[in-house]
C-alpha positions in Angstrom: 137.6 -101.2 371.2 141.8 -101.3 370.8 143.5 -98.2 371.1 144.6 -98.3 367.8 141.4 -98.5 366.1 139.9 -95.8 367.9 142.4 -93.2 367.3 142.4 -93.9 363.5 138.7 -93.4 363.7 137.9 -90.7 365.9 139.7 -87.2 366.0 140.1 -84.7 368.9 138.1 -82.4 366.7 134.9 -84.7 367.0 134.8 -84.3 370.7 135.8 -80.6 371.3 135.8 -78.6 368.8 132.7 -76.7 367.7 130.7 -78.2 364.5 127.1 -77.2 363.1 125.9 -80.5 364.6 127.5 -80.2 367.9 125.4 -77.5 370.2 127.7 -75.6 372.7 126.4 -75.5 376.2 128.1 -73.5 378.9 128.5 -75.3 382.2 129.2 -74.0 385.7 132.7 -74.2 386.6 133.3 -77.4 389.1 137.0 -77.4 388.6 140.2 -75.0 389.7 141.3 -73.4 386.3 144.3 -75.5 386.3 142.8 -78.2 388.1 144.5 -78.2 391.4 143.6 -81.1 393.3 141.9 -80.7 396.8 143.4 -82.1 399.9 141.0 -84.8 401.1 141.5 -87.8 403.6 141.5 -90.3 400.8 145.6 -91.4 400.9 146.5 -89.5 397.7 149.8 -87.3 398.1 149.2 -84.2 396.3 151.4 -82.3 394.0 151.3 -79.6 391.2 151.3 -79.3 387.6 154.7 -77.5 387.9 156.3 -80.0 390.2 155.0 -83.0 387.7 156.5 -81.0 384.6 153.2 -80.7 382.9 152.3 -78.1 381.0 150.1 -75.9 382.7 149.0 -73.6 379.9 148.0 -76.5 377.9 146.0 -77.9 380.9 144.2 -74.6 381.7 143.2 -74.4 378.1 141.8 -78.2 378.5 140.2 -77.3 381.9 138.7 -74.2 379.9 137.2 -76.4 376.9 135.9 -79.3 379.0 134.2 -76.9 381.4 132.5 -74.8 378.7 131.3 -78.0 376.4 129.2 -80.6 377.3 129.0 -82.7 374.2 132.6 -84.2 374.9 130.3 -86.2 378.0 133.6 -86.4 379.9 132.1 -86.3 383.9 135.6 -86.4 385.3 139.6 -86.5 384.6 142.3 -87.2 387.1 145.8 -87.3 386.7 148.8 -88.7 388.8 152.4 -88.6 388.5 154.7 -90.1 390.2 152.7 -91.4 392.7 151.4 -87.8 393.3 147.9 -86.5 392.5 148.2 -83.4 390.5 144.8 -82.7 388.7 141.2 -83.2 389.0 138.4 -81.7 387.0 134.6 -82.5 387.0 132.2 -81.7 384.4 128.5 -81.9 383.4 127.3 -81.4 387.0 129.6 -84.2 388.7 131.7 -83.5 391.5 134.7 -85.0 393.4 132.0 -87.3 395.5 130.1 -88.7 392.2 130.2 -92.6 392.0 130.5 -93.4 388.4 129.3 -96.3 387.0 132.7 -98.1 385.6 131.0 -100.2 383.1 133.7 -102.8 381.5 136.5 -100.8 383.4 135.5 -103.3 386.2 136.8 -106.0 384.5 140.1 -104.5 385.3 139.6 -104.4 389.0 138.2 -107.5 389.1 141.8 -108.6 387.7 143.4 -107.0 390.7 141.1 -108.5 392.9 142.1 -112.2 391.7 145.8 -111.0 392.1 144.9 -110.2 395.6 143.3 -113.6 395.9 146.8 -115.1 394.3 148.9 -113.1 396.5 147.3 -114.8 400.0 147.3 -118.2 398.4 143.7 -118.6 398.0 143.5 -118.8 394.0 145.8 -120.8 391.3 145.7 -119.7 387.7 145.9 -123.3 387.0 142.4 -124.1 388.9 139.7 -125.6 386.5 136.5 -123.4 386.6 133.9 -126.1 386.8 135.7 -128.1 389.5 136.3 -124.9 391.3 132.4 -124.3 391.4 131.6 -127.8 392.2 130.6 -129.1 388.5 131.7 -132.0 387.2 132.6 -132.5 383.6 133.6 -135.8 381.5 137.2 -135.7 380.7 136.8 -135.4 377.3 134.5 -132.3 377.5 136.9 -129.3 376.2 135.3 -127.4 378.8 136.9 -129.0 381.5 140.2 -127.5 380.6 138.8 -124.0 381.3 141.1 -122.3 383.9 141.2 -119.4 386.2 143.8 -117.9 383.4 141.6 -118.9 380.7 138.9 -116.6 382.0 141.3 -113.7 382.6 142.6 -113.5 379.0 139.2 -114.0 377.4 139.9 -117.2 376.4 137.5 -119.6 377.5 136.9 -121.0 374.1 133.2 -121.2 374.8 130.4 -119.8 372.2 130.7 -116.3 374.0 131.3 -113.1 372.1 130.0 -110.0 373.0 130.9 -108.4 369.6 128.4 -110.6 367.8 124.6 -110.4 368.8 124.2 -113.6 367.5 126.6 -115.3 369.9 124.7 -117.5 372.7 127.0 -115.9 375.1 126.6 -112.2 374.0 126.6 -110.2 377.0 123.0 -108.7 376.2 121.4 -112.3 376.4 123.0 -112.8 379.5 121.4 -110.0 381.1 117.8 -110.9 380.2 118.4 -114.1 382.8 118.3 -114.2 386.4 121.0 -116.5 386.8 124.3 -115.3 385.1 126.7 -118.1 386.3 124.2 -120.6 384.9 123.7 -119.1 381.8 127.8 -119.1 381.4 128.2 -122.9 382.6 125.5 -123.9 380.1 127.5 -122.4 377.2 128.6 -124.6 374.4 132.6 -125.3 373.8 133.5 -123.3 370.3 137.2 -123.9 370.4 140.1 -125.0 372.4 140.2 -123.1 375.7 143.2 -120.3 375.4 143.1 -120.7 371.3 142.0 -117.4 371.0 141.1 -114.5 372.8 137.1 -113.6 372.4 135.9 -110.8 374.4 133.4 -112.7 376.6 131.8 -110.5 379.9 129.9 -114.0 381.1 133.6 -115.2 381.6 134.2 -112.6 384.3 131.3 -113.0 385.9 132.3 -116.6 386.3 135.6 -115.3 387.7 133.8 -113.7 390.3 131.9 -117.1 391.5 135.3 -118.6 391.2 136.6 -116.2 393.6 133.8 -116.3 395.9 134.3 -120.2 396.5 137.7 -120.2 396.3 137.8 -117.4 399.2 134.8 -118.2 400.7 134.0 -114.7 401.0 131.3 -112.5 399.0 133.2 -110.2 396.2 132.2 -107.1 397.9 133.1 -108.2 401.5 136.4 -109.5 400.2 137.1 -106.7 398.0 136.4 -104.4 400.8 138.9 -105.9 403.4 141.8 -106.8 401.0 141.8 -104.4 397.7 139.8 -101.3 399.0 140.4 -100.9 402.5 144.4 -100.8 402.0 143.7 -98.5 398.8 141.6 -96.1 401.5 138.6 -96.3 399.0 135.8 -96.1 401.7 132.6 -95.6 399.1 131.9 -98.5 396.2 128.9 -100.0 395.0 128.8 -103.4 393.2 125.6 -104.4 391.1 124.5 -107.9 391.3 122.2 -110.5 389.9 120.3 -113.6 390.3 118.3 -111.3 393.1 121.5 -110.3 395.0 123.3 -113.9 394.9 126.0 -112.8 392.7 127.9 -110.0 392.2 128.6 -108.5 388.5 132.4 -108.5 388.4 131.9 -107.8 384.7 130.5 -104.3 385.1 128.9 -101.5 386.6 131.0 -101.1 389.9 130.7 -97.5 391.0 133.5 -95.4 392.1 134.8 -92.0 392.6 137.0 -90.7 390.1 140.1 -90.2 392.4 139.7 -93.8 393.7 139.4 -95.0 390.1 142.9 -93.6 389.7 144.3 -95.6 392.4 144.1 -98.8 390.5 146.2 -97.2 387.4 148.9 -96.1 390.5 148.9 -99.6 391.8 149.7 -101.2 388.3 152.6 -98.5 388.0 153.7 -99.1 391.5 153.8 -102.8 391.0 151.1 -103.6 393.4 152.0 -101.1 396.2 150.0 -98.5 397.8 151.6 -95.9 399.6 154.9 -98.3 400.2 152.3 -100.9 401.3 152.1 -104.2 399.5 148.8 -104.9 398.3 149.1 -107.2 394.9 152.0 -109.4 394.4 154.5 -108.0 392.0 154.6 -111.0 390.0 150.8 -110.6 389.7 150.9 -107.3 388.1 153.9 -108.4 385.9 151.9 -111.1 384.5 148.8 -109.3 384.6 150.1 -106.3 382.0 151.8 -108.8 379.5 150.3 -109.9 376.5 148.7 -113.3 376.7 146.2 -113.0 373.8 144.8 -110.7 371.0 141.4 -109.3 372.0 139.5 -107.0 369.5 142.8 -106.5 367.5 144.8 -105.4 371.0 147.1 -107.2 373.0 145.5 -108.2 376.2 146.8 -109.4 379.5 145.1 -110.2 382.6 141.7 -108.5 382.0 143.7 -105.0 380.8 144.2 -103.9 377.6 148.1 -103.3 376.2 148.9 -100.9 373.2 151.4 -98.3 372.2 150.0 -94.6 372.2 151.3 -92.5 369.2 152.1 -88.9 370.6 153.5 -86.2 368.7 155.6 -84.5 371.6 157.9 -81.0 371.4 161.1 -83.0 370.5 159.0 -85.2 367.7 156.8 -88.3 367.2 157.0 -91.0 369.8 155.1 -94.0 371.2 154.8 -94.8 374.5 153.8 -98.0 376.1 150.1 -97.8 378.0 148.3 -100.5 379.9 144.5 -99.4 380.5 141.4 -100.5 381.7 138.0 -99.5 379.2 134.4 -99.3 379.8 131.5 -98.0 377.9 130.8 -94.5 377.7 134.3 -93.0 378.3 135.5 -95.0 381.3 139.1 -95.2 381.3 142.4 -95.7 383.2 145.6 -95.1 381.5 149.1 -96.2 382.6 151.9 -94.6 380.7 154.9 -96.2 382.5 157.4 -94.5 380.7 156.0 -91.3 382.1 155.2 -92.7 385.6 151.6 -91.2 384.5 148.1 -92.2 385.4 145.4 -90.7 383.7 141.6 -91.6 385.1 138.4 -90.6 383.1 134.4 -91.3 383.4 131.7 -90.3 381.0 128.3 -90.5 379.7 128.9 -91.2 376.0 127.5 -94.6 376.0 127.7 -96.2 372.7 128.8 -93.2 371.2 132.0 -92.4 369.2 132.6 -89.6 371.8 133.4 -92.4 373.8 137.0 -92.1 372.4 137.5 -88.2 373.6 139.7 -89.3 376.4 141.8 -91.4 374.2 142.6 -88.6 372.1 142.8 -86.0 375.0 145.4 -88.5 376.2 147.2 -88.5 373.0 147.1 -84.9 371.4 146.9 -82.9 374.9 147.9 -84.7 378.2 150.9 -87.0 377.1 152.4 -83.9 375.2 152.3 -81.6 378.1 154.4 -84.1 380.2 158.2 -83.5 379.9 159.9 -86.7 380.2 162.3 -87.3 383.1 165.6 -88.5 382.8 166.2 -92.3 384.1 167.2 -92.3 387.3 166.0 -89.2 388.2 
């Protein structure tokens, strides 16, 4: 769902305010009152709300609401500014070490994994998908023109639409099959590749298979060596299909919330982590540039792009936001103008309350951040 559509349909009050239809549950505190992060050996430099110029009173009030209510269904909230972790909160019985199912936010991490392969010269955007997978198609078949870039922009042109339950390629149909890659490769063409962006999880699964063929390495091992270890991520769990023969690169990767935020920082720092190059700057620039429209929002390489309307202290403004999104409230928001990264996880599956992190970002977090003068 696009940021603009969500903000129009769901208000912050729906997520947090007491109403006759929302029961209030007292939760045991699992976070510092102001969300002060704990120093652990995971690579994050720590800062404070004060050093990050984020209103402490606003964050204390937010923490109190998230601690005392459960109906928002947010499990974790992590904030970094200027490369420093300044806030972490864990709710509804979760902790710093909880692995969260990222659902479709996994797709944006798969984009970065493709960026690593691109950086290492192992993957080309122009590579035809069928030939990369060892399949042969007649030259007249439109599917022969489906490329790696087509999959990154949801532009395969196949009969695959996760928003339409009648679509032959709908992800729910795929999940009922054993071999998801074969499922994708059997889909017919609906339109020329690249003509339109249509949300298709099966295409991202196929992208994972192309990555394995191109790198000659299983996705979990390649990710561990070339993405997770450089980001100092030590605990990750991929889902699989076809009795473990394929990796689900379209969803269900499990990570800690602090580690999820690192991918936002990687976007913000143009592909670097703690001064070391992980992904080429050119890839990050391409991945966060609009290539298509999907669900009425601009779309990069498996990253969503939009503008966030905020009523700041000095009046209404709009911030550019690059974000990953997954069912249930899994988000990574990057606001370059504020040097801000916000990561959330939750369990509001198939519920309007999945929009609570969007509304908290818009109405609480972003207004609490004092913009820095350019060059400071």
